[in-house]
PAZAPA-4460 file (N, C-alpha, C; in steps of 0.05 Angstrom, whole numbers, plus 32768, in hexadecimal, padded with zeros to 4 digits):
% residues 161
    n_x    n_y    n_z   ca_x   ca_y   ca_z    c_x    c_y    c_z   seq   type   mol
   8B42   8C37   874E   8B47   8C38   8737   8B5D   8C29   872E     1      M     A
   8B5D   8C2A   8717   8B7D   8C18   870F   8B6D   8C07   86F5     2      G     A
   8B7C   8BFD   86EF   8B7F   8BE4   86DD   8B7B   8BCE   86E3     3      Y     A
   8B62   8BB9   86DC   8B65   8BA4   86D6   8B62   8B8F   86C8     4      D     A
   8B75   8B81   86C6   8B79   8B6F   86B9   8B70   8B52   86B7     5      I     A
   8B6B   8B45   86A8   8B64   8B26   86AC   8B70   8B1C   868E     6      Y     A
   8B7A   8B09   8697   8B7B   8AE8   8684   8B67   8ADD   8677     7      I     A
   8B63   8AE0   865A   8B4A   8AD4   8651   8B48   8AB9   8649     8      Q     A
   8B38   8AAA   8643   8B37   8A91   8638   8B3F   8A94   861B     9      T     A
   8B47   8A7D   8611   8B52   8A77   85FA   8B46   8A8F   85E3    10      A     A
   8B29   8A8F   85E2   8B1E   8A9E   85D0   8B1C   8AB4   85D8    11      D     A
   8B1E   8AC4   85F2   8B30   8AE0   85FD   8B10   8AE9   8605    12      G     A
   8AFD   8ADB   8603   8AE1   8AEB   860D   8AD8   8AE6   862B    13      K     A
   8AE6   8AD3   8634   8ADF   8AD1   865A   8AF9   8ACE   8667    14      Q     A
   8AF8   8ADC   867D   8B0E   8AE2   8691   8B13   8AC6   8694    15      P     A
   8B2A   8ABD   8696   8B2F   8AA5   86A6   8B25   8AAE   86C6    16      L     A
   8B32   8A92   86D9   8B24   8A95   86F4   8B40   8A95   8704    17      Q     A
   8B49   8AA4   871A   8B5B   8A97   8726   8B6E   8AB5   872C    18      G     A
   8B76   8AAE   8746   8B87   8ACE   8748   8BA6   8ACF   8736    19      D     A
   8BB2   8AB9   872F   8BCD   8ABE   871A   8BBE   8AC4   86FC    20      E     A
   8BA4   8AC9   86FE   8B95   8AD5   86DE   8B88   8AF0   86E0    21      K     A
   8B93   8B01   86FF   8B8B   8B1B   86FB   8BA5   8B26   8704    22      Y     A
   8BA5   8B42   8702   8BBB   8B50   86FD   8BAE   8B6C   8707    23      F     A
   8BB6   8B76   871A   8BB0   8B99   871D   8BC9   8BAB   8724    24      H     A
   8BC4   8BC7   8713   8BD2   8BD7   870F   8BBD   8BF2   871A    25      F     A
   8BCE   8C00   8731   8BC0   8C1B   873C   8BC0   8C2E   8721    26      A     A
   8BB7   8C3C   871A   8BB1   8C52   870F   8BCB   8C5F   8707    27      Y     A
   8BD2   8C60   8722   8BF2   8C74   8726   8C0C   8C65   8717    28      T     A
   8C0D   8C3E   8715   8C19   8C35   8710   8C22   8C2D   86F6    29      A     A
   8C0B   8C2B   86E5   8C0C   8C26   86CD   8C23   8C2C   86BE    30      M     A
   8C1B   8C50   86BF   8C34   8C5F   86AB   8C54   8C51   86B2    31      P     A
   8C56   8C48   86C2   8C70   8C3E   86CB   8C78   8C2C   86B8    32      R     A
   8C5F   8C18   86B6   8C65   8BFD   86B2   8C62   8C07   8692    33      T     A
   8C54   8C18   8685   8C53   8C18   866B   8C73   8C20   8660    34      L     A
   8C78   8C3B   866D   8C92   8C3C   866E   8CA6   8C2B   866F    35      D     A
   8CAC   8C12   867C   8CBA   8C00   867F   8CB3   8BF4   8661    36      A     A
   8CA2   8BE5   865B   8C93   8BDB   8643   8C9B   8BE9   8625    37      M     A
   8C9D   8BFF   862B   8CA6   8C10   8613   8CC3   8C11   8609    38      H     A
   8CCF   8C0C   8623   8CF0   8C11   8626   8CF9   8BED   861A    39      N     A
   8CEA   8BE3   8622   8CF4   8BC7   861D   8CE3   8BC2   85FF    40      F     A
   8CD5   8BCF   85EC   8CC7   8BD0   85D2   8CB9   8BC0   85D7    41      G     A
   8CA8   8BBA   85DE   8C8F   8BAC   85EA   8C71   8BBC   85E7    42      M     A
   8C72   8BCF   85D5   8C5E   8BDF   85DA   8C64   8BEA   85B7    43      L     A
   8C4A   8BED   85AA   8C46   8BFB   858E   8C30   8C08   8590    44      I     A
   8C35   8C1F   8581   8C2E   8C3C   857F   8C20   8C3B   8568    45      E     A
   8BFD   8C35   8574   8BE5   8C34   855A   8BCD   8C3F   8574    46      L     A
   8BC0   8C49   8557   8BA6   8C5D   855A   8B8F   8C46   8574    47      P     A
   8B85   8C62   8580   8B73   8C4A   858B   8B52   8C48   8571    48      V     A
   8B52   8C2C   8578   8B3E   8C34   8559   8B26   8C41   855C    49      P     A
   8B11   8C4C   8551   8AFD   8C52   8556   8AE9   8C45   855C    50      D     A
   8AD9   8C50   8572   8ABE   8C3C   8579   8A9D   8C3E   856D    51      Q     A
   8A92   8C2F   8560   8A7A   8C2B   8552   8A67   8C43   8561    52      P     A
   8A55   8C52   854E   8A4E   8C68   855B   8A2A   8C53   8560    53      K     A
   8A1D   8C61   8577   89FB   8C55   857D   89F4   8C5F   8555    54      L     A
   89FB   8C7A   8557   89EF   8C84   8538   89EC   8C6F   851C    55      S     A
   8A07   8C5D   851C   8A0E   8C55   850C   89F8   8C44   8504    56      D     A
   89F3   8C34   8523   89DB   8C1B   851D   89BC   8C2C   851E    57      F     A
   89B9   8C3F   8517   89A1   8C4E   8525   8999   8C44   853C    58      G     A
   89A9   8C4D   8551   89A7   8C3F   8570   89AB   8C58   857A    59      L     A
   8999   8C61   8594   89A9   8C7B   85AC   89A2   8C6D   85BD    60      T     A
   89B2   8C73   85D2   89AC   8C70   85F3   899A   8C5F   85FD    61      G     A
   8986   8C69   85FC   8970   8C5A   8602   896A   8C3B   85F8    62      K     A
   8970   8C39   85E3   896F   8C1B   85D2   8979   8C0E   85E4    63      D     A
   8993   8C15   85F8   899A   8BFF   8606   89A0   8BFD   861C    64      L     A
   898E   8C11   8631   897E   8C0B   864D   8978   8BF8   8650    65      Q     A
   8979   8BF5   866E   896E   8BD7   867B   8954   8BDC   8680    66      P     A
   893E   8BC9   8670   8927   8BC5   8672   891E   8BCC   865A    67      G     A
   8928   8BDE   8645   891C   8BD6   8626   8918   8BBE   861E    68      T     A
   88FD   8BC0   8611   88F2   8BAA   8606   88F6   8BA8   85E2    69      D     A
   8912   8BA5   85D7   890F   8BBA   85BE   8900   8BA5   85A4    70      P     A
   88F5   8BB0   8594   88F2   8BA0   857E   8908   8B88   8576    71      S     A
   88FF   8B7C   8563   890F   8B6A   8552   8929   8B73   853F    72      P     A
   891E   8B8A   8537   8928   8B9C   8529   8945   8BAF   8533    73      E     A
   8938   8BB6   854C   8946   8BC3   8559   895B   8BB3   8566    74      V     A
   894E   8B9D   8573   8968   8B7C   857D   897B   8B7C   855F    75      Q     A
   8975   8B7A   8553   8989   8B76   853A   8996   8B8C   8537    76      A     A
   8990   8BA2   853D   89AA   8BBB   8539   89C0   8BB8   8559    77      R     A
   89AC   8BBA   8570   89B8   8BB3   8584   89CF   8B9D   8586    78      I     A
   89CC   8B8A   857F   89DE   8B6E   857C   89FA   8B7D   855E    79      D     A
   89EF   8B86   8551   89F9   8B8D   8536   8A14   8BA6   8548    80      A     A
   8A07   8BB3   8554   8A1C   8BC4   8560   8A2C   8BC1   8575    81      F     A
   8A1E   8BAC   8589   8A31   8B9C   8596   8A53   8B93   858D    82      R     A
   8A3F   8B7E   8574   8A5A   8B6F   856F   8A6C   8B7F   855E    83      A     A
   8A6A   8B98   8551   8A79   8BA9   8548   8A80   8BB3   8567    84      A     A
   8A7E   8BC0   8575   8A86   8BC3   858A   8AA0   8BB1   8597    85      Y     A
   8A96   8B95   859C   8AA1   8B7D   85AA   8AC2   8B80   858F    86      F     A
   8ABA   8B82   8578   8ACE   8B85   855E   8ADE   8B8A   856C    87      A     A
   8ADF   8BB4   8570   8AF5   8BBB   8575   8B05   8BB5   8587    88      V     A
   8AF8   8BB2   85A4   8B03   8BAB   85B2   8B19   8B8F   85B4    89      K     A
   8B0D   8B81   8596   8B22   8B6A   8599   8B37   8B6E   8587    90      D     A
   8B35   8B86   857C   8B48   8B87   8559   8B65   8B7D   8564    91      V     A
   8B73   8B6D   854E   8B8E   8B72   854C   8B95   8B6E   8532    92      A     A
   8BB4   8B7E   8531   8BBF   8B71   8513   8BC8   8B53   8517    93      Q     A
   8BCC   8B50   84FF   8BCF   8B2F   84F3   8BE4   8B2B   84FA    94      P     A
   8BFE   8B39   84FF   8C1F   8B36   8507   8C24   8B49   8516    95      E     A
   8C19   8B42   852B   8C2A   8B61   8547   8C41   8B63   8548    96      P     A
   8C4B   8B78   8549   8C6A   8B78   8555   8C70   8B81   8571    97      K     A
   8C4F   8B88   857C   8C54   8B84   85A1   8C2B   8B8E   85A3    98      G     A
   8C2D   8B9B   85C2   8C1C   8B9C   85CE   8C11   8BC0   85BD    99      I     A
   8BFF   8BBC   85BC   8BF4   8BDD   85A7   8BF2   8BE7   85D2   100      P     A
   8BFD   8C02   85D2   8C04   8C07   85E9   8BEA   8C15   85EF   101      A     A
   8BC8   8C27   85E1   8BB5   8C28   85EA   8BA8   8C17   85F8   102      Y     A
   8BB2   8BF7   85F3   8B9F   8BD8   85F9   8BA6   8BE0   861D   103      K     A
   8BBF   8BEA   8623   8BC5   8BF3   864B   8BC6   8C00   8651   104      L     A
   8BC1   8C28   863B   8BBF   8C40   864E   8BA2   8C3E   8654   105      R     A
   8B8C   8C31   8641   8B77   8C38   864A   8B65   8C1F   8651   106      Y     A
   8B51   8C22   866B   8B45   8C07   8672   8B2C   8C00   866E   107      N     A
   8B26   8BFF   864D   8B0C   8BFB   8644   8B11   8BE1   8640   108      D     A
   8B1C   8BCF   8645   8B10   8BB2   8637   8B22   8BA9   861F   109      G     A
   8B2A   8BB5   860C   8B3D   8BA9   85FD   8B4D   8B8D   8602   110      F     A
   8B46   8B7C   85EE   8B55   8B5E   85EF   8B72   8B68   85E8   111      L     A
   8B86   8B62   85F1   8BA6   8B5E   85EF   8BA5   8B3A   85E5   112      T     A
   8BA6   8B39   85D2   8BB5   8B1E   85C4   8BC8   8B14   85C9   113      T     A
   8BC5   8AFA   85C6   8BD9   8AE4   85C9   8BF2   8AE9   85B5   114      V     A
   8BEB   8AF4   859E   8C00   8AFB   8590   8C16   8B18   859C   115      G     A
   8BFF   8B2C   859B   8C04   8B44   85A4   8C1F   8B41   85C2   116      E     A
   8C11   8B2D   85D3   8C2B   8B1F   85EA   8C39   8B14   85E2   117      I     A
   8C30   8B00   85CF   8C56   8AF0   85BB   8C62   8B07   85BA   118      T     A
   8C5A   8B11   85AD   8C71   8B31   859C   8C80   8B42   85AE   119      A     A
   8C6D   8B4C   85C4   8C7C   8B58   85D8   8C93   8B48   85E3   120      A     A
   8C8F   8B32   85F4   8C9E   8B1C   860A   8CB9   8B19   85F0   121      L     A
   8CAF   8B0E   85DE   8CC9   8B12   85CE   8CDA   8B28   85CF   122      A     A
   8CD0   8B42   85C2   8CE0   8B5C   85BF   8CEB   8B57   85EA   123      T     A
   8CE4   8B56   85F3   8CEC   8B5B   8609   8D02   8B42   8618   124      Y     A
   8CF8   8B30   8610   8D13   8B17   8616   8D29   8B15   8603   125      E     A
   8D20   8B23   85E9   8D40   8B28   85DE   8D49   8B41   85E4   126      A     A
   8D45   8B52   85FE   8D52   8B6E   8607   8D72   8B61   861D   127      H     A
   8D81   8B6D   8612   8D9B   8B60   8621   8D91   8B68   8645   128      P     A
   8D81   8B6F   864F   8D87   8B78   8667   8D73   8B6E   8672   129      H     A
   8D65   8B57   8662   8D4B   8B49   8670   8D4C   8B3D   868D   130      V     A
   8D6B   8B28   8690   8D66   8B21   86AA   8D6E   8B2E   86BA   131      A     A
   8D79   8B4A   86C3   8D7C   8B5D   86D0   8D57   8B66   86D3   132      M     A
   8D44   8B6E   86C0   8D32   8B76   86CE   8D1E   8B69   86D9   133      A     A
   8D1D   8B48   86DC   8D0F   8B42   86F1   8D1F   8B2A   8704   134      E     A
   8D2F   8B3D   870D   8D41   8B3A   8722   8D2C   8B3F   873A   135      M     A
   8D29   8B3A   874E   8D1A   8B36   876B   8D22   8B4A   8777   136      P     A
   8D28   8B63   8765   8D2E   8B77   877D   8D19   8B92   8780   137      V     A
   8D19   8B9B   8795   8D0A   8BAD   8790   8CE9   8BAE   8790   138      G     A
   8CDC   8BBE   877C   8CC5   8BBB   877C   8CBE   8BA3   8761   139      D     A
   8CB0   8B8D   876C   8CB1   8B78   875A   8C9F   8B80   8752   140      L     A
   8C8D   8B8F   873E   8C77   8B95   8737   8C84   8B8D   870F   141      T     A
   8C93   8B8C   870F   8C9F   8B8B   86F0   8CA0   8B70   86EC   142      W     A
   8CAC   8B5D   86FD   8CAC   8B38   8700   8C9B   8B2F   86FA   143      P     A
   8C85   8B3A   870E   8C69   8B35   8711   8C55   8B3A   86F9   144      R     A
   8C59   8B4D   86EA   8C4E   8B53   86DC   8C57   8B3E   86C0   145      W     A
   8C71   8B3A   86B5   8C7A   8B2E   86A4   8C71   8B13   86A4   146      V     A
   8C74   8B05   86B9   8C6D   8AEB   86C5   8C4C   8AED   86BC   147      A     A
   8C39   8B05   86C4   8C21   8AFD   86B8   8C12   8B02   869D   148      F     A
   8C2C   8B18   868A   8C2E   8B0A   8678   8C39   8AEE   8665   149      L     A
   8C43   8AEB   866F   8C49   8AC9   8660   8C2D   8AB8   8668   150      R     A
   8C2B   8ABD   8683   8C10   8AA7   8686   8BF6   8AAD   8674   151      R     A
   8BF7   8AC9   866D   8BE2   8AD5   8657   8BE4   8AC8   8644   152      A     A
   8C00   8AC6   863A   8C10   8AB8   861B   8C03   8AA0   861B   153      R     A
   8BFF   8A97   862F   8BF1   8A7B   862F   8BD7   8A73   862F   154      A     A
   8BCA   8A8B   8631   8BAE   8A7E   8631   8BA0   8A94   8614   155      H     A
   8B84   8AA5   8619   8B7F   8AAC   860B   8B89   8ACA   8606   156      G     A
   8B9D   8ADA   861A   8BA7   8AF7   8614   8B9F   8B05   862C   157      G     A
   8B92   8B1A   8630   8B81   8B29   8645   8B79   8B4D   863A   158      F     A
   8B67   8B4E   864A   8B57   8B64   864D   8B59   8B78   8667   159      R     A
   8B58   8B91   8663   8B6B   8B9E   8674   8B48   8BB2   8673   160      T     A
   8B3E   8BB1   868D   8B25   8BBE   8698   8B2B   8BDA   86AA   161      H     A
***
């Protein structure tokens, strides 16, 4: 169990391949990293967006089960539900001030955008203790994580699963 984080293509729709495009946190390690990010001002607190409900689209769980052959009308509602569902996973502020904490607290596939990463890294890199934070002493998770964030900024952001 834990958090599997994948750098995305420029459109944020597909994971890039390669070891340097993937980061894993054990379930017990993520809180420590979130604390550090919070202390550096990299995270912002926003409410978790509401997920669309199947009932809002006139659907039930049975409509999404494998092997069902929905009518064209039901398929259109399924497609609309999926579009709404993924829109919530991709939501971002137009001018982010950092990474919304919920996007890392939960492994639900939220897209952390290039803009959010850029804002978080700008705040981090302006911190007076940034040079000490990345010194290769003790646990190397933090410097590896910051390097990963910099790679993700150069691509399409990342998703946490």
